[in-house]
Residue frames as a rotation matrix with the C-alpha (Angstrom) as fourth column:
UNK 1
-0.960 0.072 -0.272 140.61
-0.279 -0.378 0.883 56.62
-0.040 0.923 0.383 86.68
UNK 2
-0.155 0.979 0.131 136.80
-0.743 -0.028 -0.669 56.75
-0.652 -0.200 0.731 86.16
UNK 3
-0.652 -0.050 0.757 135.37
0.312 0.892 0.327 53.67
-0.691 0.449 -0.566 84.55
UNK 4
-0.848 0.246 -0.470 133.52
-0.527 -0.492 0.693 53.77
-0.061 0.835 0.547 81.26
UNK 5
-0.125 0.883 0.453 129.92
0.062 0.463 -0.884 53.03
-0.990 -0.082 -0.113 80.38
UNK 6
-0.840 -0.140 -0.525 129.42
-0.501 -0.173 0.848 51.99
-0.209 0.975 0.075 76.77
UNK 7
0.089 0.941 0.327 126.36
-0.358 0.336 -0.871 50.84
-0.929 -0.040 0.367 74.87
UNK 8
-0.968 -0.243 0.070 126.13
-0.046 0.443 0.895 48.38
-0.249 0.863 -0.440 71.98
UNK 9
-0.265 0.943 -0.203 122.78
-0.597 -0.326 -0.733 49.43
-0.757 -0.073 0.649 70.55
UNK 10
0.455 0.392 -0.799 122.98
-0.888 0.272 -0.372 47.49
0.071 0.879 0.472 67.28
UNK 11
0.752 -0.170 0.637 123.64
-0.042 0.952 0.304 43.74
-0.658 -0.256 0.709 67.00
UNK 12
0.856 -0.456 0.245 125.93
0.332 0.121 -0.935 44.65
0.397 0.882 0.255 64.11
UNK 13
0.452 -0.705 0.547 128.37
-0.736 -0.641 -0.218 46.31
0.504 -0.303 -0.809 66.54
UNK 14
-0.077 -0.559 -0.826 131.09
0.268 0.786 -0.557 44.32
0.960 -0.264 0.089 68.24
UNK 15
0.928 0.343 -0.147 131.01
0.197 -0.117 0.973 44.01
0.316 -0.932 -0.176 72.02
UNK 16
0.228 -0.903 0.364 133.99
-0.466 -0.430 -0.774 45.82
0.855 0.007 -0.518 73.56
UNK 17
-0.322 -0.403 -0.857 136.01
0.587 0.625 -0.515 44.37
0.743 -0.668 0.035 76.45
UNK 18
0.043 0.354 0.934 134.65
-0.618 -0.725 0.304 45.38
0.785 -0.590 0.187 79.85
UNK 19
-0.870 -0.305 0.387 134.52
-0.488 0.424 -0.763 44.17
0.069 -0.853 -0.518 83.43
UNK 20
-0.589 0.756 0.286 130.78
0.311 0.538 -0.783 43.50
-0.746 -0.372 -0.552 83.22
UNK 21
-0.926 0.378 -0.018 127.91
-0.138 -0.293 0.946 43.48
0.352 0.878 0.324 80.74
UNK 22
-0.413 0.902 0.123 124.19
-0.154 0.064 -0.986 44.03
-0.898 -0.426 0.112 81.13
UNK 23
-0.976 0.128 0.175 122.33
0.208 0.333 0.920 42.26
0.059 0.934 -0.352 78.30
UNK 24
-0.511 0.813 -0.277 118.94
-0.346 -0.490 -0.800 43.72
-0.787 -0.313 0.532 77.38
UNK 25
-0.877 0.479 -0.027 116.06
0.122 0.277 0.953 42.15
0.464 0.833 -0.301 75.46
UNK 26
-0.873 0.452 0.186 113.24
-0.389 -0.413 -0.824 43.94
-0.295 -0.791 0.536 77.21
UNK 27
0.321 0.946 -0.041 110.49
-0.792 0.244 -0.560 42.51
-0.519 0.213 0.828 74.92
UNK 28
0.648 0.625 0.435 110.75
-0.537 -0.031 0.843 39.84
0.541 -0.780 0.315 76.14
UNK 29
0.373 -0.437 -0.818 113.65
0.235 0.898 -0.373 37.52
0.898 -0.053 0.437 76.98
UNK 30
-0.690 -0.721 -0.055 115.41
0.217 -0.134 -0.967 39.39
0.690 -0.679 0.249 79.78
UNK 31
-0.323 0.693 0.645 112.08
-0.899 -0.437 0.020 40.38
0.296 -0.574 0.764 81.34
UNK 32
0.655 0.550 -0.517 111.04
-0.433 0.835 0.339 36.72
0.619 0.002 0.786 81.18
UNK 33
-0.093 -0.787 -0.610 114.35
0.301 0.561 -0.771 35.63
0.949 -0.255 0.184 82.71
UNK 34
-0.820 -0.195 0.538 113.84
-0.376 -0.526 -0.763 37.90
0.432 -0.828 0.357 85.72
UNK 35
0.086 0.946 0.313 110.27
-0.971 0.010 0.237 36.70
0.221 -0.324 0.920 86.18
UNK 36
0.478 0.045 -0.877 111.31
-0.128 0.992 -0.019 33.04
0.869 0.122 0.480 86.00
UNK 37
-0.523 -0.748 -0.409 113.84
0.363 0.238 -0.901 33.48
0.771 -0.619 0.147 88.80
UNK 38
-0.691 0.362 0.626 111.46
-0.670 -0.646 -0.366 35.64
0.271 -0.672 0.689 90.82
UNK 39
0.379 0.917 -0.126 108.90
-0.830 0.397 0.392 32.82
0.410 -0.044 0.911 90.57
UNK 40
0.518 -0.209 0.829 111.41
-0.657 0.523 0.542 30.42
-0.547 -0.826 0.134 92.10
UNK 41
0.914 -0.297 -0.278 113.21
-0.030 0.633 -0.774 28.80
0.406 0.715 0.569 89.18
UNK 42
0.740 -0.664 -0.111 116.49
0.401 0.302 0.865 27.38
-0.540 -0.684 0.490 90.47
UNK 43
-0.375 -0.880 -0.292 118.56
0.073 -0.342 0.937 28.36
-0.924 0.330 0.193 87.43
UNK 44
0.788 0.513 -0.341 118.32
-0.286 -0.187 -0.940 29.39
-0.546 0.838 0.000 83.79
UNK 45
-0.239 -0.822 0.517 120.31
0.369 0.416 0.831 27.72
-0.898 0.389 0.204 81.03
UNK 46
0.547 0.408 -0.731 120.46
-0.408 -0.632 -0.659 29.88
-0.731 0.659 -0.179 77.89
UNK 47
-0.441 -0.652 0.617 121.32
0.348 0.509 0.787 28.38
-0.828 0.561 0.003 74.52
UNK 48
-0.614 0.106 -0.782 120.90
-0.562 -0.754 0.339 29.66
-0.554 0.648 0.523 71.00
UNK 49
-0.691 0.223 -0.688 119.53
-0.586 0.385 0.713 26.66
0.424 0.896 -0.135 69.12
UNK 50
0.300 0.929 0.217 116.32
-0.929 0.233 0.287 24.67
0.216 -0.288 0.933 69.53
UNK 51
0.573 -0.090 -0.815 117.96
-0.062 0.986 -0.152 21.26
0.817 0.138 0.560 69.21
UNK 52
-0.550 -0.829 -0.103 120.58
0.117 0.046 -0.992 22.13
0.827 -0.558 0.072 71.81
UNK 53
-0.489 0.452 0.745 117.85
-0.839 -0.476 -0.262 23.38
0.236 -0.754 0.613 74.16
UNK 54
0.597 0.770 -0.225 115.85
-0.698 0.637 0.328 20.17
0.396 -0.038 0.918 73.78
UNK 55
0.228 -0.599 -0.767 118.92
0.206 0.800 -0.563 18.00
0.952 -0.029 0.306 74.41
UNK 56
-0.745 -0.571 0.344 119.88
-0.150 -0.359 -0.921 19.98
0.650 -0.738 0.183 77.48
UNK 57
-0.156 0.783 0.603 116.38
-0.973 -0.225 0.041 19.88
0.168 -0.580 0.797 78.94
UNK 58
0.685 0.413 -0.600 116.09
-0.387 0.904 0.182 16.15
0.618 0.108 0.779 78.35
UNK 59
-0.083 -0.836 -0.543 119.45
0.286 0.502 -0.816 15.50
0.955 -0.223 0.197 79.98
UNK 60
-0.890 -0.383 0.245 118.84
-0.056 -0.443 -0.895 17.73
0.452 -0.810 0.373 83.01
UNK 61
-0.388 0.833 -0.394 115.10
0.912 0.408 -0.035 17.30
0.132 -0.373 -0.918 83.51
UNK 62
-0.796 0.034 -0.604 114.61
0.172 -0.944 -0.280 21.07
-0.580 -0.327 0.746 83.18
UNK 63
0.390 0.921 -0.012 111.62
0.446 -0.201 -0.872 22.88
-0.806 0.335 -0.488 81.77
UNK 64
-0.547 -0.479 0.686 111.83
0.832 -0.219 0.510 24.29
-0.094 0.850 0.519 78.24
UNK 65
0.414 0.647 -0.640 110.97
0.480 -0.753 -0.451 27.96
-0.774 -0.120 -0.622 77.68
UNK 66
-0.655 -0.683 -0.324 111.33
0.145 -0.533 0.833 30.24
-0.742 0.499 0.448 74.69
UNK 67
0.499 0.841 -0.211 109.99
-0.024 -0.230 -0.973 31.24
-0.866 0.490 -0.094 71.33
UNK 68
-0.805 -0.501 0.318 110.37
0.413 -0.089 0.906 31.30
-0.426 0.861 0.279 67.61
UNK 69
-0.644 0.575 0.504 108.20
0.301 -0.415 0.859 33.82
0.703 0.705 0.094 65.82
UNK 70
-0.477 0.410 0.777 106.89
-0.715 -0.695 -0.072 34.94
0.511 -0.590 0.625 69.21
UNK 71
0.591 0.800 0.109 105.32
-0.750 0.494 0.440 31.57
0.298 -0.342 0.891 70.07
UNK 72
0.107 -0.559 0.822 106.59
-0.700 0.545 0.462 28.54
-0.706 -0.625 -0.333 72.00
UNK 73
-0.454 -0.316 -0.833 108.16
-0.835 0.478 0.273 25.89
0.312 0.819 -0.481 69.75
UNK 74
0.467 0.671 -0.576 106.61
-0.471 0.740 0.480 22.44
0.748 0.047 0.662 69.64
UNK 75
0.347 -0.255 -0.903 107.09
0.553 0.833 -0.023 20.52
0.758 -0.491 0.429 72.87
UNK 76
-0.683 -0.616 0.392 108.07
0.078 -0.596 -0.799 23.52
0.726 -0.516 0.455 74.98
UNK 77
-0.347 0.514 -0.785 106.61
0.932 0.283 -0.227 23.89
0.105 -0.810 -0.577 78.48
UNK 78
0.276 0.340 -0.899 106.56
0.487 -0.856 -0.174 27.69
-0.829 -0.390 -0.402 78.38
UNK 79
0.660 -0.086 0.746 106.76
0.659 -0.411 -0.630 30.43
0.361 0.908 -0.214 75.82
UNK 80
-0.511 -0.852 0.109 108.53
0.741 -0.502 -0.447 33.74
0.436 -0.148 0.888 76.33
UNK 81
0.167 0.685 0.709 105.69
0.045 -0.724 0.689 35.57
0.985 -0.083 -0.152 78.09
UNK 82
-0.814 -0.489 0.313 106.51
-0.247 -0.197 -0.949 36.92
0.526 -0.850 0.040 81.57
UNK 83
-0.094 0.872 0.480 102.87
-0.982 -0.161 0.101 36.31
0.165 -0.462 0.871 82.47
UNK 84
0.564 0.263 -0.783 103.49
-0.296 0.949 0.105 32.55
0.771 0.173 0.613 82.23
UNK 85
-0.409 -0.865 -0.291 106.24
0.030 0.306 -0.951 32.53
0.912 -0.398 -0.099 84.85
UNK 86
0.469 0.651 0.597 104.32
-0.666 -0.183 0.723 31.42
0.580 -0.737 0.348 87.94
UNK 87
-0.359 -0.610 0.706 105.60
-0.925 0.333 -0.183 29.61
-0.124 -0.719 -0.684 91.05
UNK 88
0.457 0.623 0.635 103.18
-0.513 0.768 -0.384 26.77
-0.727 -0.150 0.671 90.35
UNK 89
0.986 -0.049 -0.157 105.00
-0.119 0.447 -0.887 26.02
0.114 0.893 0.435 87.10
UNK 90
0.488 -0.873 0.001 108.65
-0.077 -0.044 -0.996 26.84
0.870 0.486 -0.089 87.78
UNK 91
0.535 -0.317 0.783 109.45
-0.835 -0.339 0.434 26.90
0.128 -0.886 -0.446 91.53
UNK 92
0.352 -0.510 0.785 112.44
-0.466 0.632 0.619 24.68
-0.812 -0.583 -0.016 92.27
UNK 93
0.723 -0.016 0.690 112.97
0.515 0.679 -0.524 23.75
-0.460 0.734 0.499 88.62
UNK 94
-0.523 -0.813 -0.255 115.76
0.191 -0.404 0.895 24.48
-0.831 0.419 0.367 86.20
UNK 95
0.686 0.724 -0.073 114.67
0.130 -0.221 -0.967 26.19
-0.715 0.654 -0.246 82.98
UNK 96
-0.496 -0.746 0.444 116.37
0.630 0.042 0.775 25.90
-0.597 0.665 0.449 79.59
UNK 97
0.478 0.672 -0.566 115.61
0.192 -0.709 -0.679 28.99
-0.857 0.216 -0.468 77.52
UNK 98
-0.649 -0.626 0.431 116.13
0.611 -0.092 0.786 29.83
-0.453 0.774 0.442 73.86
UNK 99
0.452 0.781 -0.431 114.77
0.320 -0.593 -0.739 32.88
-0.833 0.196 -0.518 72.02
UNK 100
0.771 -0.066 0.634 115.23
0.631 -0.064 -0.774 34.54
0.092 0.996 -0.008 68.66
UNK 101
0.496 -0.535 0.685 117.31
0.016 -0.782 -0.623 37.51
0.868 0.320 -0.379 69.83
UNK 102
0.718 -0.131 0.683 117.97
-0.652 -0.471 0.595 37.60
0.244 -0.873 -0.423 73.58
UNK 103
0.824 -0.431 0.367 119.84
0.106 0.755 0.647 34.35
-0.556 -0.495 0.668 74.11
UNK 104
0.529 -0.651 0.545 122.11
0.787 0.136 -0.601 35.11
0.317 0.747 0.584 71.17
UNK 105
0.527 -0.316 0.789 122.94
-0.237 -0.946 -0.220 38.52
0.816 -0.071 -0.573 72.65
UNK 106
0.820 -0.222 0.528 123.91
-0.516 0.115 0.849 36.91
-0.249 -0.968 -0.020 75.95
UNK 107
0.697 -0.575 0.429 126.19
0.585 0.802 0.125 34.47
-0.416 0.164 0.895 74.14
UNK 108
0.505 -0.502 0.702 127.79
0.471 -0.521 -0.712 37.33
0.723 0.690 -0.027 72.17
UNK 109
0.621 -0.241 0.746 128.50
-0.592 -0.768 0.245 39.25
0.514 -0.594 -0.620 75.36
UNK 110
0.840 -0.248 0.483 129.81
-0.279 0.566 0.776 36.19
-0.466 -0.786 0.406 77.21
UNK 111
0.728 -0.604 0.324 132.37
0.667 0.514 -0.540 35.61
0.160 0.609 0.777 74.45
UNK 112
0.096 -0.671 0.735 134.07
0.291 -0.688 -0.665 38.88
0.952 0.278 0.129 75.41
UNK 113
-0.089 0.010 0.996 133.05
-0.716 -0.696 -0.057 39.95
0.692 -0.718 0.069 78.93
UNK 114
-0.809 -0.367 -0.459 133.67
-0.033 0.808 -0.588 37.82
0.586 -0.461 -0.666 82.04
UNK 115
-0.795 0.559 -0.235 130.69
0.349 0.105 -0.931 38.95
-0.496 -0.823 -0.278 84.15
UNK 116
-0.815 0.570 0.102 127.21
-0.041 -0.232 0.972 38.99
0.578 0.788 0.213 82.59
UNK 117
-0.695 0.714 -0.078 123.73
0.244 0.133 -0.961 39.80
-0.676 -0.687 -0.267 83.88
UNK 118
-0.580 0.614 0.536 120.32
0.716 0.070 0.695 39.94
0.389 0.786 -0.480 82.21
UNK 119
-0.805 0.173 -0.567 118.66
0.244 -0.775 -0.583 43.33
-0.540 -0.608 0.582 82.62
UNK 120
-0.322 0.777 0.541 115.24
0.777 -0.110 0.620 44.75
0.541 0.619 -0.569 81.85
UNK 121
-0.287 0.303 0.909 113.05
-0.338 -0.919 0.200 47.58
0.896 -0.250 0.367 83.10
UNK 122
0.692 0.701 -0.174 111.52
-0.103 0.334 0.937 45.34
0.714 -0.630 0.304 85.77
UNK 123
0.748 -0.478 -0.460 114.89
0.647 0.372 0.665 44.82
-0.147 -0.796 0.588 87.47
UNK 124
0.524 -0.548 0.652 116.75
0.286 -0.607 -0.741 47.96
0.802 0.575 -0.161 86.36
UNK 125
0.660 -0.263 0.704 117.59
-0.689 -0.586 0.427 49.02
0.300 -0.767 -0.568 89.91
UNK 126
0.762 -0.379 0.524 119.08
-0.054 0.770 0.636 45.64
-0.645 -0.513 0.566 90.76
UNK 127
0.698 -0.488 0.524 120.99
0.708 0.357 -0.610 45.64
0.111 0.796 0.595 87.47
UNK 128
0.516 -0.534 0.670 122.64
-0.074 -0.807 -0.586 49.02
0.854 0.253 -0.455 87.97
UNK 129
0.701 -0.290 0.652 123.56
-0.703 -0.122 0.701 48.25
-0.124 -0.949 -0.289 91.61
UNK 130
0.740 -0.431 0.517 125.24
0.337 0.902 0.269 45.03
-0.583 -0.025 0.812 90.49
UNK 131
0.615 -0.504 0.606 127.03
0.664 -0.083 -0.743 46.69
0.425 0.860 0.284 87.55
UNK 132
0.636 -0.355 0.685 128.25
-0.398 -0.911 -0.102 49.63
0.661 -0.208 -0.721 89.62
UNK 133
0.719 -0.329 0.612 129.72
-0.567 0.232 0.791 47.24
-0.402 -0.915 -0.020 92.18
UNK 134
0.899 -0.391 0.198 131.87
0.438 0.790 -0.429 45.42
0.012 0.472 0.881 89.59
UNK 135
0.515 -0.721 -0.464 134.55
0.130 -0.469 0.873 48.10
-0.847 -0.510 -0.148 89.87
UNK 136
-0.639 -0.753 0.156 135.33
0.275 -0.034 0.961 48.41
-0.719 0.657 0.229 86.19
UNK 137
-0.810 0.296 -0.506 134.02
-0.579 -0.537 0.614 49.29
-0.090 0.790 0.606 82.74
UNK 138
-0.304 0.815 0.493 130.41
0.142 0.551 -0.822 48.33
-0.942 -0.180 -0.283 82.02
UNK 139
-0.953 0.094 -0.289 128.93
-0.302 -0.193 0.934 47.60
0.033 0.977 0.212 78.59
UNK 140
-0.111 0.978 0.178 125.20
-0.389 0.122 -0.913 47.59
-0.915 -0.170 0.367 77.88
UNK 141
-0.961 -0.275 -0.032 124.39
-0.161 0.459 0.873 45.08
-0.226 0.844 -0.486 75.12
UNK 142
-0.075 0.979 -0.192 121.10
-0.813 -0.171 -0.557 45.26
-0.578 0.115 0.808 73.24
UNK 143
-0.258 0.091 0.962 119.65
0.310 0.951 -0.007 42.13
-0.915 0.297 -0.273 71.68
UNK 144
-0.708 0.107 -0.698 118.01
-0.620 -0.568 0.542 44.17
-0.338 0.816 0.468 68.94
UNK 145
0.278 0.857 0.434 115.52
-0.271 0.504 -0.820 42.61
-0.921 0.110 0.373 66.59
UNK 146
0.776 0.042 0.630 116.53
0.484 0.601 -0.636 40.35
-0.405 0.799 0.446 63.72
UNK 147
-0.005 -0.944 0.329 119.96
0.998 0.017 0.064 41.96
-0.066 0.328 0.942 63.46
UNK 148
-0.165 0.015 0.986 118.76
0.427 -0.900 0.085 45.56
0.889 0.435 0.142 63.65
UNK 149
-0.962 -0.157 0.225 118.41
-0.092 -0.590 -0.803 48.28
0.258 -0.792 0.552 66.27
UNK 150
-0.186 0.924 -0.335 115.33
0.760 0.351 0.546 47.91
0.622 -0.153 -0.768 68.49
UNK 151
-0.106 0.236 0.966 113.60
-0.255 -0.946 0.203 50.94
0.961 -0.225 0.160 70.00
UNK 152
0.840 0.541 0.039 112.49
-0.186 0.220 0.958 49.04
0.509 -0.812 0.285 73.10
UNK 153
0.523 -0.723 -0.452 115.99
0.837 0.535 0.114 47.81
0.160 -0.438 0.885 73.92
UNK 154
-0.385 -0.667 0.638 117.53
0.514 -0.729 -0.452 51.25
0.767 0.154 0.623 73.35
UNK 155
0.251 0.570 0.782 114.97
-0.402 -0.674 0.620 52.73
0.880 -0.470 0.060 75.75
UNK 156
0.964 0.115 -0.240 115.65
0.144 0.536 0.832 50.14
0.224 -0.836 0.500 78.45
UNK 157
0.109 -0.990 -0.088 119.39
0.931 0.133 -0.340 50.66
0.348 -0.045 0.936 78.03
UNK 158
-0.229 -0.129 0.965 118.74
0.051 -0.991 -0.121 54.36
0.972 0.021 0.233 78.61
UNK 159
0.781 0.540 0.313 117.08
-0.322 -0.081 0.943 53.56
0.535 -0.838 0.111 81.93
UNK 160
0.726 -0.590 -0.352 120.17
0.687 0.638 0.347 51.56
0.020 -0.494 0.869 82.91
UNK 161
-0.189 -0.827 0.529 122.50
0.728 -0.480 -0.490 54.34
0.659 0.292 0.693 81.77
UNK 162
0.143 0.319 0.937 120.58
-0.313 -0.883 0.349 56.93
0.939 -0.343 -0.026 83.80
UNK 163
0.970 0.236 -0.056 120.69
-0.042 0.391 0.920 54.65
0.238 -0.890 0.389 86.83
UNK 164
0.376 -0.910 -0.176 124.42
0.916 0.394 -0.079 54.14
0.141 -0.131 0.981 86.48
UNK 165
-0.212 -0.432 0.876 124.99
0.313 -0.880 -0.358 57.90
0.926 0.199 0.322 86.15
UNK 166
0.586 0.504 0.635 123.12
-0.427 -0.474 0.770 58.43
0.689 -0.722 -0.062 89.42
UNK 167
0.973 -0.209 -0.101 125.23
0.211 0.613 0.761 55.83
-0.097 -0.762 0.641 91.22
UNK 168
0.086 -0.994 0.064 128.57
0.815 0.107 0.569 56.60
-0.573 0.004 0.820 89.57
UNK 169
0.863 0.405 -0.301 128.46
0.197 -0.819 -0.538 60.26
-0.464 0.406 -0.787 88.43
UNK 170
0.181 -0.883 -0.433 132.17
-0.594 -0.449 0.668 60.27
-0.784 0.137 -0.606 87.59
UNK 171
-0.020 -0.173 0.985 131.82
0.489 0.857 0.160 57.48
-0.872 0.485 0.067 85.01
UNK 172
-0.605 -0.249 -0.756 132.61
-0.514 -0.604 0.610 58.29
-0.609 0.757 0.237 81.39
UNK 173
0.264 0.823 0.504 129.77
0.104 0.495 -0.863 57.58
-0.959 0.280 0.045 78.94
UNK 174
-0.830 -0.457 0.320 130.28
0.350 0.020 0.936 56.81
-0.434 0.889 0.143 75.26
UNK 175
-0.809 0.508 -0.298 127.95
-0.588 -0.690 0.421 58.21
0.008 0.516 0.857 72.59
UNK 176
-0.488 0.649 -0.583 125.78
0.044 0.686 0.726 55.10
0.872 0.329 -0.364 72.52
UNK 177
-0.458 0.285 -0.842 125.13
0.881 0.271 -0.388 55.29
0.118 -0.919 -0.375 76.25
UNK 178
-0.837 0.141 -0.528 124.42
0.030 -0.953 -0.302 59.02
-0.546 -0.269 0.793 76.01
UNK 179
-0.754 0.576 -0.317 122.00
-0.487 -0.165 0.858 58.44
0.442 0.801 0.405 73.12
UNK 180
-0.360 0.624 -0.693 120.10
0.491 0.759 0.428 55.74
0.793 -0.186 -0.580 75.02
UNK 181
-0.591 0.092 -0.801 120.00
0.763 -0.258 -0.593 57.86
-0.261 -0.962 0.082 78.16
UNK 182
-0.914 0.243 -0.324 118.64
-0.303 -0.941 0.149 60.84
-0.269 0.235 0.934 76.23
UNK 183
-0.549 0.744 -0.381 115.85
-0.181 0.340 0.923 58.69
0.816 0.575 -0.052 74.76
UNK 184
-0.303 0.412 -0.860 114.89
0.828 0.560 -0.024 57.45
0.471 -0.719 -0.511 78.21
UNK 185
-0.694 -0.025 -0.719 114.95
0.544 -0.672 -0.502 60.91
-0.471 -0.740 0.480 79.82
UNK 186
-0.914 0.345 -0.214 112.86
-0.405 -0.737 0.541 62.43
0.029 0.581 0.813 77.01
UNK 187
-0.142 0.883 -0.448 110.08
-0.492 0.330 0.805 59.86
0.859 0.335 0.388 77.44
UNK 188
-0.663 -0.190 0.724 109.19
-0.748 0.137 -0.649 59.14
0.024 -0.972 -0.233 81.07
UNK 189
0.335 0.849 0.409 106.26
-0.769 0.497 -0.402 56.86
-0.544 -0.180 0.819 80.13
UNK 190
-0.664 -0.702 0.256 107.88
-0.461 0.655 0.599 53.53
-0.588 0.280 -0.759 79.27
UNK 191
-0.153 0.689 0.708 104.65
0.411 0.696 -0.589 51.95
-0.899 0.201 -0.390 78.09
UNK 192
0.736 0.503 -0.453 104.10
-0.134 -0.547 -0.826 54.58
-0.663 0.669 -0.335 75.39
UNK 193
0.021 -0.810 -0.586 107.58
-0.957 -0.185 0.222 54.00
-0.288 0.556 -0.780 73.93
UNK 194
-0.752 -0.356 0.554 107.62
-0.275 0.934 0.227 50.22
-0.599 0.018 -0.801 74.10
UNK 195
0.088 0.918 0.388 104.12
0.164 0.371 -0.914 50.00
-0.983 0.144 -0.118 72.62
UNK 196
0.790 0.221 -0.571 105.22
-0.457 -0.408 -0.790 51.52
-0.408 0.886 -0.221 69.29
UNK 197
-0.281 -0.960 0.007 108.31
-0.754 0.225 0.617 49.32
-0.593 0.168 -0.787 68.90
UNK 198
-0.154 0.148 -0.977 108.51
-0.835 0.510 0.208 46.63
0.529 0.848 0.045 66.24
UNK 199
-0.925 -0.225 -0.305 108.82
-0.041 0.859 -0.510 44.00
0.377 -0.459 -0.805 68.98
UNK 200
-0.676 0.736 0.050 105.53
-0.171 -0.091 -0.981 45.10
-0.717 -0.671 0.187 70.54
UNK 201
-0.023 0.698 -0.715 103.72
-0.952 -0.233 -0.198 45.27
-0.305 0.677 0.670 67.21
UNK 202
-0.511 -0.244 -0.824 104.87
-0.606 0.783 0.144 41.73
0.610 0.573 -0.547 66.39
UNK 203
-0.987 0.145 0.064 103.08
0.043 0.630 -0.775 40.42
-0.153 -0.763 -0.628 69.48
UNK 204
-0.414 0.894 -0.173 99.67
-0.746 -0.441 -0.498 41.68
-0.521 -0.077 0.850 68.38
UNK 205
0.036 0.518 -0.855 98.92
-0.908 0.374 0.188 39.11
0.417 0.770 0.484 65.66
UNK 206
-0.455 -0.223 -0.862 99.92
0.023 0.965 -0.262 36.22
0.890 -0.139 -0.434 67.94
UNK 207
0.489 0.867 -0.099 97.64
0.165 0.019 0.986 37.42
0.857 -0.498 -0.134 70.74
UNK 208
0.196 -0.517 -0.834 100.39
0.964 0.256 0.068 38.46
0.178 -0.817 0.548 73.17
UNK 209
0.025 -0.159 0.987 100.06
0.256 -0.953 -0.160 42.26
0.966 0.257 0.017 73.15
UNK 210
0.908 0.370 0.195 99.43
-0.094 -0.274 0.957 42.22
0.408 -0.888 -0.214 76.91
UNK 211
0.474 -0.810 -0.346 103.08
0.880 0.452 0.146 41.24
0.038 -0.374 0.927 77.40
UNK 212
-0.113 -0.533 0.838 104.08
0.472 -0.771 -0.427 44.80
0.874 0.348 0.339 76.56
UNK 213
0.602 0.396 0.693 102.51
-0.401 -0.601 0.692 46.06
0.690 -0.694 -0.203 79.77
UNK 214
0.955 -0.265 -0.132 104.43
0.270 0.597 0.756 43.45
-0.122 -0.758 0.641 81.80
UNK 215
0.186 -0.951 0.248 107.68
0.967 0.132 -0.219 44.45
0.175 0.281 0.944 80.10
UNK 216
0.082 -0.078 0.994 107.07
0.276 -0.956 -0.098 48.19
0.958 0.282 -0.057 80.69
UNK 217
0.945 0.319 -0.078 106.99
0.148 -0.200 0.969 48.03
0.293 -0.926 -0.236 84.49
UNK 218
0.154 -0.929 0.338 109.97
-0.248 -0.367 -0.897 49.62
0.957 0.055 -0.286 86.22
UNK 219
-0.684 -0.639 0.353 111.79
-0.474 0.021 -0.881 48.27
0.555 -0.769 -0.316 89.28
UNK 220
0.414 0.873 0.257 109.16
-0.834 0.251 0.491 45.77
0.365 -0.418 0.832 90.33
UNK 221
0.913 -0.153 -0.379 111.64
0.214 0.969 0.125 42.91
0.348 -0.195 0.917 90.85
UNK 222
0.678 -0.694 0.242 114.74
-0.661 -0.431 0.615 42.75
-0.323 -0.576 -0.751 93.04
UNK 223
0.474 -0.467 0.746 116.22
0.229 0.884 0.408 39.69
-0.850 -0.022 0.526 91.35
UNK 224
0.389 -0.440 -0.810 118.98
-0.878 -0.443 -0.181 39.76
-0.279 0.781 -0.558 88.73
UNK 225
0.957 -0.130 0.259 119.95
0.193 0.952 -0.236 36.75
-0.216 0.276 0.937 86.59
UNK 226
0.436 -0.888 -0.145 123.77
-0.847 -0.460 0.268 36.60
-0.305 0.006 -0.952 86.81
UNK 227
0.552 -0.311 -0.773 126.05
-0.429 0.689 -0.584 34.29
0.715 0.654 0.247 84.85
UNK 228
0.730 -0.277 0.624 127.43
-0.529 0.350 0.774 31.58
-0.433 -0.895 0.109 87.14
UNK 229
-0.402 -0.854 0.330 129.21
-0.302 0.464 0.833 29.32
-0.864 0.235 -0.445 84.66
UNK 230
-0.169 0.277 -0.946 128.87
-0.979 0.063 0.193 27.47
0.113 0.959 0.261 81.38
UNK 231
-0.005 0.180 0.984 127.37
-0.265 0.948 -0.175 24.06
-0.964 -0.262 0.043 80.80
UNK 232
-0.115 -0.144 0.983 128.67
0.839 0.515 0.174 22.96
-0.531 0.845 0.062 77.43
UNK 233
-0.653 -0.094 0.751 127.29
0.639 -0.600 0.481 25.38
0.405 0.794 0.452 74.87
UNK 234
0.414 0.896 0.157 124.84
0.573 -0.391 0.720 26.92
0.707 -0.208 -0.676 77.35
UNK 235
-0.626 -0.479 0.615 125.18
-0.166 -0.689 -0.706 29.79
0.762 -0.544 0.352 79.82
UNK 236
-0.061 0.580 -0.812 123.93
0.830 0.481 0.282 29.10
0.554 -0.657 -0.511 83.36
UNK 237
-0.473 0.022 0.881 122.34
-0.260 -0.959 -0.116 32.03
0.842 -0.284 0.459 85.20
UNK 238
-0.341 0.330 -0.880 121.37
0.864 0.480 -0.154 32.06
0.372 -0.813 -0.448 88.87
UNK 239
0.628 0.664 0.405 119.37
0.437 -0.732 0.522 34.56
0.643 -0.151 -0.751 90.95
UNK 240
-0.567 -0.744 -0.354 121.28
0.783 -0.353 -0.513 37.36
0.257 -0.568 0.782 92.68
UNK 241
0.637 0.771 -0.025 119.77
0.714 -0.578 0.395 40.11
0.290 -0.269 -0.918 94.83
UNK 242
-0.295 -0.880 0.372 122.18
0.639 -0.471 -0.608 43.08
0.710 0.059 0.701 94.66
UNK 243
0.269 0.267 -0.925 122.40
0.904 -0.401 0.147 45.37
-0.332 -0.876 -0.349 97.68
UNK 244
0.992 0.110 -0.054 122.98
0.093 -0.965 -0.245 49.10
-0.079 0.238 -0.968 97.62
UNK 245
0.318 -0.920 0.230 126.33
0.696 0.062 -0.715 50.42
0.644 0.388 0.660 96.42
């Protein structure tokens, strides 16, 4: 029986059971996660709350990365900008990460789905190869923005849906996945779509508009952050480099 591809575009939707989930917060958490691992971070520990992140980093000696209102909270080593993720800062280190939308989406998905990865445009090819190799239903989970649908996430989910259709043409797509795929196919220039999203516009007043360009690049990274296990209330992701299916 062909497996199903479903898409949870709104944070208000429940995450359905599936074999695997690709969590998307393209501006900027899942793009940042891929860049951190590409730059040599040993692991990522995702947690929803600032206090929990600080406790975990203090206990483990990890770096702190993330944002509230687009900017790094007090005492954090890094914000949520992919341009900050350099080998000089992160190589060989663990990173504890907390963001407004993306880390919460990962925790929502992990409450239902056993295998989780963090996907963005920059690692879309790696993400779809990994998901297609799971051998079962796949759900795409958008972080959204402040509880609402986000244009940028829907677009990135469309890129993933199109990639999965190419690898697994017999898969059955739900309406959400078809909608996201149609958006992606209708607009081949990712930068032009992401630039008009609410997430992109929110970066302008805090001086981080250049992050949109970094988040718009397609298939520039081969690494995929994949859930390895849990550490208390945090999710631990490690780098995986999926091969062809």
